[in-house]
C-alpha positions as CSV (number, residue, x, y, z in Angstrom):
1,M,-16.8,-3.0,-13.7
2,F,-15.9,0.5,-15.1
3,Q,-14.0,2.0,-17.9
4,I,-11.3,4.8,-17.8
5,V,-12.1,7.2,-20.6
6,D,-10.5,10.4,-21.7
7,L,-12.4,13.5,-20.4
8,L,-10.1,15.9,-22.3
9,D,-8.5,15.1,-25.7
10,E,-5.7,17.6,-25.0
11,R,-3.7,18.7,-22.1
12,C,-5.8,20.7,-19.8
13,S,-5.0,24.3,-18.6
14,S,-6.7,26.5,-16.1
15,T,-9.4,27.4,-18.6
16,D,-10.3,23.7,-19.1
17,L,-11.2,23.3,-15.4
18,S,-14.7,24.6,-16.1
19,K,-15.3,21.3,-18.0
20,I,-15.1,19.3,-14.7
21,K,-18.5,18.5,-13.2
22,P,-18.4,18.5,-9.4
23,N,-20.5,15.3,-9.0
24,R,-18.2,13.2,-11.2
25,F,-15.3,11.1,-10.3
26,Y,-11.8,11.9,-11.8
27,I,-8.2,11.1,-11.7
28,F,-5.6,13.7,-12.3
29,A,-2.0,13.4,-13.5
30,S,0.7,15.9,-14.3
31,I,3.9,14.2,-15.6
32,K,5.8,17.5,-15.6
33,H,5.2,18.0,-11.9
34,N,5.3,14.2,-10.9
35,I,1.8,14.6,-9.4
36,F,-1.2,12.3,-9.6
37,G,-4.4,11.8,-7.5
38,V,-8.2,11.4,-7.3
39,S,-11.1,13.7,-6.9
40,L,-13.1,13.5,-3.6
41,K,-16.1,15.5,-2.4
42,D,-14.7,19.0,-2.5
43,S,-11.0,18.6,-3.4
44,F,-8.4,16.5,-5.2
45,L,-6.1,14.3,-3.1
46,L,-2.8,14.4,-4.8
47,V,0.6,12.7,-4.4
48,H,4.1,13.8,-5.5
49,H,5.3,10.6,-7.2
50,K,9.0,11.2,-6.8
51,Y,9.0,12.2,-3.0
52,L,5.7,10.4,-2.1
53,Y,4.0,13.0,0.0
54,S,0.3,13.8,-0.3
55,F,-1.7,17.0,-0.2
56,R,-5.1,18.2,-1.0
57,A,-6.0,21.0,-3.6
58,K,-9.2,22.7,-4.5
59,L,-10.3,22.4,-8.1
60,Q,-9.8,26.1,-8.7
61,N,-6.0,25.8,-7.8
62,L,-5.1,22.9,-10.2
63,G,-4.4,25.3,-13.1
64,G,-1.0,25.9,-11.7
65,L,-0.1,22.2,-12.3
66,S,-0.6,22.3,-16.0
67,P,0.2,20.7,-18.4
68,A,-1.8,17.9,-17.0
69,F,-4.4,15.2,-17.9
70,L,-7.7,14.5,-16.5
71,R,-9.6,11.2,-16.8
72,E,-13.2,10.7,-15.8
73,I,-14.1,7.3,-14.2
74,R,-17.6,6.6,-15.6
75,F,-20.1,4.3,-14.1
76,K,-23.4,3.0,-15.5
77,D,-25.1,4.5,-12.4
78,E,-24.2,7.9,-11.2
79,N,-25.0,6.8,-7.6
80,I,-22.0,4.4,-7.8
81,S,-19.7,7.4,-8.4
82,N,-21.0,9.2,-5.3
83,H,-20.8,6.0,-3.3
84,Y,-17.1,5.6,-4.2
85,R,-16.2,9.1,-3.5
86,E,-17.9,8.9,0.0
87,S,-16.2,5.5,0.6
88,L,-12.8,7.0,-0.3
89,E,-13.3,10.0,1.9
90,V,-13.6,7.6,4.9
91,Y,-10.7,5.5,3.7
92,F,-8.3,8.4,3.4
93,S,-9.5,9.9,6.6
94,E,-8.6,6.7,8.4
95,N,-5.1,6.5,7.0
96,R,-4.5,10.3,7.2
97,D,-4.1,10.6,3.4
98,N,-1.3,8.1,3.4
99,P,0.3,8.5,-0.1
100,Y,0.7,4.7,-0.5
101,A,-3.0,4.4,0.0
102,V,-3.4,6.8,-2.9
103,Q,-1.1,4.8,-5.0
104,H,-3.0,1.6,-4.0
105,T,-6.2,3.4,-5.2
106,M,-4.8,4.4,-8.5
107,N,-3.6,0.9,-9.1
108,S,-7.0,-0.5,-8.3
109,I,-8.7,1.9,-10.7
110,G,-6.3,0.9,-13.4
111,E,-7.1,-2.8,-12.8
112,G,-10.8,-2.1,-12.6
113,K,-11.2,-3.3,-9.0
114,Q,-13.8,-2.4,-6.5
115,L,-12.9,0.8,-4.5
116,D,-15.0,0.1,-1.4
117,D,-12.8,-2.7,0.0
118,L,-9.3,-1.5,-0.3
119,T,-6.5,-2.7,1.8
120,Q,-6.0,-0.2,4.7
121,Y,-2.8,1.6,5.7
122,P,-1.7,3.0,9.0
123,P,-0.9,6.7,9.0
124,L,2.6,7.2,7.5
125,F,3.8,8.8,10.7
126,F,2.2,8.9,14.1
127,E,3.2,9.8,17.6
128,R,4.7,7.1,19.6
129,D,7.1,6.3,22.5
130,A,8.7,3.0,23.9
131,Q,5.9,2.3,26.3
132,K,3.0,2.9,23.8
133,H,4.9,0.8,21.3
134,M,5.3,-2.2,23.7
135,V,1.6,-2.0,24.7
136,G,0.7,-2.0,21.0
137,L,3.0,-4.8,20.3
138,E,1.5,-7.0,23.1
139,N,-2.0,-6.2,21.7
140,M,-0.9,-7.2,18.2
141,K,0.4,-10.5,19.5
142,S,-2.8,-11.2,21.3
143,L,-4.8,-10.6,18.1
144,A,-2.5,-12.4,15.7
145,K,-3.6,-15.7,14.1
146,P,-1.6,-18.4,12.2
147,G,-1.3,-17.3,8.6
148,D,-1.4,-13.5,9.4
149,A,1.3,-11.4,7.8
150,V,3.6,-9.0,9.8
151,F,4.8,-6.1,7.7
152,M,7.7,-3.9,9.0
153,Y,9.6,-0.7,8.3
154,N,12.6,0.4,10.3
155,R,12.8,4.2,10.3
156,G,16.5,4.0,11.4
157,S,17.6,1.6,8.7
158,G,19.2,2.7,5.4
159,I,18.3,-0.6,3.8
160,S,14.6,-0.2,4.8
161,S,14.7,3.3,3.3
162,L,16.1,2.1,0.0
163,I,13.6,-0.7,-0.2
164,R,10.7,1.7,0.4
165,K,12.1,4.1,-2.2
166,Y,12.6,1.5,-5.0
167,D,9.8,-0.9,-4.1
168,R,7.4,2.1,-4.0
169,G,5.7,0.7,-1.0
170,M,5.2,1.6,2.7
171,W,6.8,-1.6,4.1
172,S,10.3,-2.9,3.6
173,H,10.0,-6.5,5.1
174,C,7.3,-9.0,6.0
175,G,7.0,-12.3,7.9
176,I,4.3,-14.9,8.6
177,V,2.8,-15.7,11.9
178,D,3.1,-19.5,12.6
179,I,1.0,-21.8,14.8
180,N,3.0,-20.9,17.8
181,K,2.4,-17.1,17.4
182,Q,6.0,-16.6,16.3
183,I,7.1,-14.7,13.2
184,F,8.6,-16.8,10.4
185,E,10.7,-14.6,8.2
186,M,13.7,-14.6,5.9
187,T,16.3,-12.0,6.8
188,T,19.6,-11.1,5.2
189,T,21.3,-13.5,7.6
190,G,19.0,-16.3,6.7
191,L,15.9,-18.0,8.1
192,N,14.6,-16.5,11.4
193,V,11.8,-17.6,13.7
194,S,11.3,-14.8,16.4
195,D,8.9,-13.6,18.9
196,F,6.9,-10.3,18.7
197,S,9.0,-9.0,21.5
198,N,12.0,-8.8,19.2
199,L,10.2,-5.9,17.5
200,S,10.3,-3.7,20.7
201,N,12.3,-1.0,19.0
202,P,9.9,2.0,18.7
203,A,11.7,3.0,15.5
204,I,10.0,0.0,13.8
205,D,6.6,0.6,12.3
206,I,4.6,-2.7,12.3
207,G,1.4,-3.6,10.6
208,L,-0.5,-6.9,11.2
209,Y,-2.5,-8.0,8.2
210,R,-4.9,-10.9,7.6
211,P,-6.0,-12.6,4.4
212,K,-9.5,-11.3,3.5
213,K,-10.3,-14.9,2.5
214,R,-10.6,-17.0,5.7
215,L,-7.9,-19.7,5.8
216,T,-9.1,-23.3,6.2
217,E,-7.5,-26.0,8.2
218,E,-6.0,-27.4,4.9
219,N,-4.5,-24.0,4.2
220,L,-2.8,-23.9,7.6
221,K,-1.5,-27.5,7.1
222,D,0.0,-26.5,3.7
223,M,1.6,-23.4,5.3
224,K,3.2,-25.5,8.0
225,H,4.5,-27.9,5.4
226,W,5.9,-25.1,3.4
227,M,7.7,-23.6,6.5
228,D,9.1,-27.0,7.5
229,N,10.4,-27.5,3.9
230,I,12.3,-24.2,4.0
231,V,13.8,-25.1,7.4
232,R,14.7,-28.6,6.0
233,V,16.5,-27.4,2.9
234,N,18.1,-24.4,4.8
235,H,17.0,-21.7,2.3
236,R,19.1,-18.5,2.3
237,F,18.2,-14.9,1.5
238,N,17.6,-14.4,-2.2
239,W,20.0,-11.6,-3.0
240,I,19.7,-12.1,-6.7
241,G,15.9,-11.9,-6.4
242,L,16.2,-8.6,-4.6
243,F,18.6,-7.3,-7.2
244,K,16.1,-8.2,-9.9
245,V,13.3,-6.3,-8.1
246,F,15.6,-3.3,-7.9
247,L,16.5,-3.4,-11.7
248,H,12.8,-3.9,-12.5
249,R,11.6,-1.0,-10.3
250,K,14.5,1.4,-11.1
251,L,15.2,0.7,-14.7
252,G,12.0,-1.0,-15.9
253,I,14.0,-4.1,-17.0
254,P,11.3,-6.9,-17.4
255,F,12.9,-9.4,-15.0
256,K,10.7,-12.0,-13.5
257,H,10.9,-11.9,-9.7
258,G,9.2,-13.0,-6.6
259,Y,6.7,-11.1,-4.6
260,S,7.9,-8.0,-2.8
261,P,6.2,-6.4,0.2
262,Q,4.7,-3.9,-2.2
263,D,3.3,-6.6,-4.4
264,L,1.6,-8.4,-1.5
265,I,0.0,-5.2,-0.1
266,Y,-1.1,-3.8,-3.5
267,S,-2.7,-7.2,-4.4
268,N,-5.7,-6.2,-2.2
269,I,-6.0,-9.6,-0.6
270,L,-5.1,-8.5,2.9
271,Q,-6.8,-6.5,5.5
272,L,-5.2,-4.5,8.3
273,V,-5.9,-5.8,11.8
274,T,-3.8,-3.4,13.9
275,Y,-0.6,-1.4,13.8
276,C,1.9,0.1,16.2
């Protein structure tokens, strides 16, 4: 769909910023400062890669982040560039500049994917209390359909924090909604089929996602068969697989491993239904 081409052959400094055209679409990266991001209408939305927080900066203030590299995303039609920048403004406004949404955008650019149908994220933090959480959870259950995915992150869990850190994704765990509106999941203690009410702890962030491609009756039958098979053979938690994911993410060792929560979300095949 588009090509990523070098805008500057060398590292850019504050004097190079004059080469940027305001109506073009760019990505920005500073390896020294662990910062990357994309240009929007009147600023750059940037993320600190190590600590995963986001911030916006005016073009005139980027000189302090040198040495850095700029890349222009070129399109055959300049109107497409304007369209994507406007689309991303809405996208980031909805998720409050969630740094994982910026990472997802950068991944999509690198893979040449469309930028106007990106998987949405909840805000990284939002105000909540026990009552609001329960109301949101009940609403989530009412909206849930078989085949939906429930993603979770426990703010009070050290394991969740480690998974978020090394998996480089917002969520640390996920399960699938079955035909009885229960959550089918693999936990460290083994297979678990639970109700939404088990997630009543307000320290747990929850997102309900649905495949963008509508599931057919045949898909749902296959899903049920897969679940029944897991129950029948009594599958256990894959600690070896988890360790391989860690070694791959932390040390770059090219181990083959199963899908992690990050892989599922960054695949861009899911859409956010609701969160609490």
